[in-house]
Phi, psi and omega in degrees: 000138181288167180300144180275130178284135178263129176249123177281135181225159176237142180289144175263121180286327180241152176237168182118173184296319180298316179295320180295317179297319179297320179297318180294324178297335178265016180060039174236146183256122175295144180208168178222142173250127182221170176101181181059031176058032177241161180294142178299146178242121178272127186222174169229149178230145179302131184301313184297327179291314181293318179299320180300317180289325177296323184282344180281346180087160179068022185300319187280354173239028178246130177278144176229153168253112178270120180272116182223121180054040176081002180242150179262133177244113178285123187222164173230128178298136180241332181202142176229126174263126182252151174295134185296340182253311186270344184065013175284135180298137180250337179196146180227138173254129177242136178260126174293138178225157174236177181295340181255357180291124176263124186235160173254130184214144178273132182240134181291150178265134179244131181254128181245157173060043175298328181286354178252016178261112178303324180297317179287326179295329182267016175105001178293162183240133176282110180260105183274119179273321180229117176278338178225149177233131178278128180234162178244132181191175173275159186305323183286353182251007182298119179286150174286331177198164173251125189261131173243124181270121182267000181301130177083359182284143182245166175300132182098349179287146174243138180251121185252171180300333179294343179278352180269130178275088183286139176298154178298133181094355178249124181228147175291147179285337174272114186242356186269358180200159177271081191288154182277137176255322180201162175225159172257105186268153178289150179292150181240357184297317182299316181297322180295320179295321179296320179297316179297317180299319179297319180295320179295321179296318178297321180295317180297319180296316180299316179296322179296319179296322180295317179298318180297318180297320179295321179296320180294321180295319179296321180295320179295321178295323178295321180295321181295326179286000000 
């Protein structure tokens, strides 16, 4: 497991909407630490620090040590409320965890060796069904990603969770089926081009018929004269 990032926090003496608004005016984000059978702790974290971690990705499967009153609290982010217009975080929920806490967390799927897939080389398309997979594990075993190897895959192949080499102690939360993560789909561009060509041909025929009809009408008028 990589080094745990430490987040400095300050205790909030007051709670409520007024206190939260005041914290935001000072460029601090209200947050709460809960869980592990302890009383919730209301805190604030510097906005720029929190935004930086949110923008790096993988925020919800990253462990942090929140430093509060000289003590470290090992936590996992569980929820972030964003401003509806600016997308700036307005509140964060952190769950206290221990080395034995079993948690459910979503982990991104990573695809390797796309250039070694015959199906993709011949025009097939990687159709991703699940970009993230929820797994159950202890905090020290949270994977950074779940890897799927595409080498040797053909058009029509389906890649299931059973194809992922999960670390020991990590299990998917869906256990009743071997669910699909991605498929190698057949290309559709050729069919679309054929459809367009057919439509153009129909248009040309219709225009040709119109021209012929006009020619016949002109010929009939000439005969009448």
